[in-house]
N, C-alpha and C positions, 0 to 999 in steps of 0.2 A: 871741850875741856872737861865736861862732867865725866865722860867715859875714861878720859886719861888721868883724872885726878883720883885714882884709887890706890890703895896701899901697894898692890903688886907692881904698879907702874912707878910709884914714887921711889922705889928702892933700886931702880935700874941705873945703868952706867951709860954715859954718852961718850962715844969715841970722837976723836978730832974730825974725822971724815963726816960723821953724822952732824956734828955741830956746824961744820962748814956748809953742808947742804941745806940745813934748816935755818940759816942765819936771818934771812928776811922774815920768815914765818915767826921765828923767835922774837924778833923786834916788834912785830905787830901784836903778838900775844902779850908781851910785857907792857906794851903801851895800853892795851885794853884792860889787863888784869893785874898789873903790878909785877912784883917780884915772884915769879913762878919758878920752881926748881927745874933744872934742865931735863931730868928724866921724865917729868910730866909733860914738858913741851915736846920731847921726843915722841911720847905716846900720842899726844894730840896731833903732831905732824903726820905720824904714821896713819892714824885714823883719817886725817884730812886727805892723804894720798889715796887711801882705799875708797873713801866716799866720793872722790872725784874720778876714780878709775885711772889714776896717774901712776906710772912706773917709777921705781927707784932701785937701782942696783945696790946702793948703800943700805937701804932700809928693808929690802926684800925679805930677809930671814925674820926680822922683827915683825913685819907686816903679816907674814905667814903665821906666826905664833898668835897674833891677835885674831886672825881669821879662824884659826882652829879653835880658839877659846870662845869665840863670840856666841855660838849657839847656847853654851852654858850661861853666859852673861845675859843673853836675851831671855832665856827661860826664867832667870831670877827677876829681871825687870817686869816680865809679863805676870809673874806671880805676885810681885809687890803691887802692880797695877790692879789685878783682879781681887786681891785680898784686902788691901787697905787704902792705897792711894787713890783709887778710882779715877785715874787719869782718862780712862776709856780710850787708850791709845794702842790697842792690840794690833790693829792693822798697820799703824805707823811703825810700831816696833818690829813687825814682820818684814816690812819694807826695809827698815834699817838693817835687819839681819841679812837680808838678801844683798844689800849694797855692800856691807862689810865682807861677807863670806865670798862673794864673787868679785869684789873690788870694782864695782861699777857705779857710775853716776845715776841719778834718779830716773832719767829717761829710759834706761835699759832694764829696770826692775821687772816690768811686765814680761818682757821676752825671757828673762832669766828664770821666771816662775814656770816656764814650760819645761817638760822633761827633755833631757839631753842638750839643753841650751845653757851655756855658761858665757863668760865674758867674750871670748873670741867669736863664737857663733852669733851671739847677740849683736856684736859690732858688725859682723858681716851682713846680717839681716838689715840692721839699721842703715848701713851704708848703701844697701840696695833698695832703699825706700820701702822696706817691709818693717812697719813700725807699730802695728797693732794686731790684735787677734783677728780682726776682720781681714787685714791684709794677708795674713797667713792662710786663712780659709779661702779667700778669693784668688790667691795667687799660689796655690799649692804646688804647681809644677815648678815654678820659679824657686819656691822655698826648698823643694827637693834638690834642685841643682845647686843652690847656694850652700846648703848644709852638708851635702855629700854623705848622708847617712844611709844605712841599709833601709829597705822598704818598711820593715816593722817599726823601726825607730822614727822614721819620717811620719808614719801613720800615727804613732803615739803623740808626736808634736801637734799634728793637725787635729786629732781627736780632742786633745786637751784645749787647743785654741777654740774649737767649736763649742766646747762646754763652757768656756769663759766668755765667749762672744755672745752678747745678748741683743 
């Protein structure tokens, strides 16, 4: 809700299709927070979909806009954290940025932090029981088959996984 309750989101418009898709989410939000404006709920719902890695034909263009703008927003939040708020949440904010930009749930963040790995490839690895940097290093031939990248890119993935695996 905090990400959604900003001026740029408050000024939006909610279509009938969007309203219909987010009806149960909207009811839960209103029960928790009271009377929240529809455009703010729309933004919160779009962030919810992104953070859970869930698709939506209705919200896809809106979600894409949030994804494209999020690095700027994350930079602002990290600056506030380092200069004044002292939340000491730089790593958490980095993970949040990865989740929003790639539209993945938290368990895929580590895989998405590797070069040439986005949502689709991270899901392929996860579904093939490749879930950690150690798995990538120890099962490099399987990783190569799953990713279907050229040799240089596969080596980039494995090299980065080795550097992160301790």
